[in-house]
C-alpha positions as CSV (number, residue, x, y, z in Angstrom):
1,M,88.4,92.5,110.3
2,P,85.4,94.6,109.5
3,N,82.0,93.0,108.9
4,Y,80.6,94.1,105.6
5,D,77.0,93.0,106.2
6,A,76.0,96.6,107.0
7,L,77.4,97.7,103.6
8,R,75.5,95.0,101.9
9,D,72.3,96.0,103.7
10,Y,72.9,99.7,102.9
11,L,73.4,98.9,99.2
12,K,70.3,96.8,99.0
13,Q,68.3,99.9,100.2
14,Q,69.6,102.1,97.5
15,T,67.4,103.0,94.5
16,Q,70.0,104.8,92.4
17,T,71.6,103.1,89.5
18,E,75.0,104.6,90.3
19,F,76.5,106.6,93.2
20,V,79.7,107.2,95.0
21,L,80.6,106.7,98.6
22,S,83.7,108.2,100.2
23,F,85.9,105.9,102.3
24,A,84.8,107.8,105.4
25,Q,81.1,107.2,104.5
26,I,81.8,103.5,104.1
27,E,83.5,103.4,107.4
28,Q,80.5,105.0,109.0
29,I,78.2,102.4,107.4
30,I,80.3,99.5,108.6
31,E,81.1,101.2,111.9
32,D,84.8,100.2,111.5
33,D,88.0,101.3,109.8
34,L,88.7,100.0,106.4
35,P,92.0,98.2,106.0
36,R,94.9,99.9,104.1
37,A,94.2,97.5,101.3
38,A,91.0,99.3,100.6
39,Q,93.1,102.0,98.9
40,R,93.9,99.5,96.1
41,A,91.5,99.3,93.1
42,S,91.8,95.5,93.0
43,W,90.5,95.2,96.6
44,W,87.1,96.6,95.5
45,D,86.9,95.4,91.9
46,T,84.1,92.8,91.8
47,T,85.0,91.8,88.2
48,R,88.6,90.8,89.0
49,A,89.7,87.5,90.5
50,A,86.1,86.4,90.8
51,K,87.2,83.1,92.4
52,E,89.0,84.9,95.2
53,R,86.3,85.4,97.8
54,M,86.6,88.6,99.8
55,P,83.9,89.8,102.2
56,Q,83.7,93.4,100.8
57,R,83.3,92.1,97.3
58,E,80.7,89.5,98.4
59,A,78.7,92.3,100.1
60,C,78.5,94.3,96.9
61,I,77.7,91.3,94.7
62,E,74.9,90.1,97.1
63,A,73.4,93.6,97.0
64,G,73.5,93.6,93.2
65,Y,76.2,96.2,92.8
66,V,79.6,96.4,91.0
67,A,82.2,98.4,92.9
68,T,85.0,100.4,91.4
69,R,87.5,102.5,93.4
70,L,87.8,106.0,92.1
71,G,91.0,107.1,90.5
72,D,91.5,109.8,93.2
73,K,91.6,107.0,95.9
74,E,89.0,108.9,97.9
75,G,86.0,106.7,97.4
76,V,84.2,103.9,95.6
77,R,81.6,104.0,92.7
78,F,78.8,101.6,93.1
79,R,76.8,100.7,90.0
80,R,73.9,98.3,89.8
81,A,75.1,95.1,88.2
82,D,72.1,94.9,85.9
83,A,72.3,98.5,84.8
84,K,73.1,99.2,81.2
85,R,76.2,101.2,80.6
86,P,75.4,104.5,78.9
87,R,76.3,104.6,75.2
88,F,77.8,107.7,73.8
89,K,77.1,108.7,70.2
């Protein structure tokens, strides 16, 4: 099972409010392959099943980010948990 401490540390170093990482980039960061389950949105979603502790979710939460898998299944959007969502007029 991959260790997600490197992802947590990477996220903590980021200054952007929101950015996207491809699965390949995440694999480079953690120096391991992501499991097939990483293709599922629920695997990343830090707002779903909050009581279900999963190491990749914990890494994001500890770094202060909310993770959402992109619809194209090619990557993950990370947004600061304390960032205000943009309002469209």
